[in-house]
N, C-alpha and C positions, 0 to 999 in steps of 0.2 A: 495720957493718951499716947496712943502709939501711932507712929507714922505709917502712912499707907504706902505700900511698895508699888512698883510699876506693874507687877504681875497681878496684884489685886485690882488695880484700876482697869487693866485689860480684861480681867474676869468680869468686873461690873459692866463694862461696855459691851462685852459679848452677851451677857445676860439681858441687858436692856434691848440690844439688837434682836435677840431671839424673842423677847416678849412682844416687841413691835411687829416682828415678822409673823408670829403666831396670831396676833390680833388681826392683821390684814388677811391672813389665810382664813380665820374664823368668819370674818365679814364676807369674804368671797364665797366661802362654802355656804353660808346662810343665804346669800343671794342666788347661788346656783340651785339650792334646794327649793327656794321660792319659784324660780323659773321652771324647774322640773314639775312642781305641783301645778302651775298654771298650764304647762304643756300637756300634762296628763288630763287635766280637766277639759282642755280644748279638744284633745283627741277623743275623749269620751263623748263630748257634745256632738262632734262631727259624726261619730259612729252612730249616735242616737238619731241623728237627722238623715244620715246616708242610707240606713237600712230601709226606712219607709220609701225614700226616693227610688231606691233600686227596685223595691217591690212594685211601685207605681210604673216605673219604666218597663219592667217585665210584663206587667198587665197591658201596657200600651202596645208593646211589641206583639203580644199575642192577639190583641184586638186588630192591629194592622194586618197581621197574617190572615185572620179570618176575613177581613174586608177584601184583601187581595184574592183570596180563594173565591169569594162571591163575585168579584169583578171578572175573574177568569171564567167562571161558569157563565156569566152574562155574555161575555165576549164570544164564548163558544156557541151559545144559543143564537146570538146575532149572526155569526158566520153561517150557521145552519139555515137560518131564515133567509139570508142573502142568497145562498146557493139554491134554496128551494124557489125563491122568486125568480132567479135567473133561469132555472129550468122551466118554470111556468111560462116565463116570457118567451123563451125559445119555442116551447110547445105551441103557444098561442100564435106566434109569428109563423111557424111552419104550417099550422092548421088553417088559419084564416088568411094569412098573407097572400098566398098564391091565388085563391079564389077572389079575394077583394081586388087584386090587381087586374084580374081578368074582367071582373064586373066593371071596374073603372074604365078599362080600355074599351069595352063594349059600349058603355055609355058615351064615351068620347067619340067613338066611331059613329054612333047613331046621331049624335048632335051634328057632327060634320056632314053626314049624309043629308040630314034634314036641312041644314044650313045651305048646302050646295044646291038643293032642289028648289028651295023657296028663295029666289033672288030678291024678293021684296023686303027682306029683313034690313035692319039698320046697317049703314055703311061701316065697314070695319076700319078701325083706326090703325095707323102704322105702328109697328112695334118700336119700343123705346128701350135703350140700354141704360142701366144705372151704373154709374161709375163714381165711387167714393161720395155717395150722397147727392150726386147731380144726375139729372136725366138729360141724355143727349138725343135729339130727334134722329130718326132713321136716315134722313137726308145727309146729315153730317157724319154719320157713322161709316157710310160706304166710301170706299177708296175710289178716287177718280182715276180712270185709266189715262195714261199719257198718250198724246196723239203722235 
């Protein structure tokens, strides 16, 4: 047998080191490939689920836009009805308001005239003032003059 020299031992050590290094790299590459396959599957699944969700979201946005347009049309109609009601109220007030006030004033004048002529009517009660929910008799309302 022949004796092993130092260079041969160093060569064997380097060869073993490279074999261990290549084994670790092979295991790391295998795990990286497995991770890439899982990532690719996950991205494909997300894409398969995201496309219908985006279609549903788009349909929802279109439906919301349609509803907003309908509400806008309703608000415009309500505004028109309000302005028409205001105009009608103004017309009725100007048409009937003046004559009704005149009729009421005439009726009040007739009652006062008839009340002044027929002194046999019921005695008139003194006027009362209402202050914050309380009634104060007329005698307490008048200020007394200082002597």
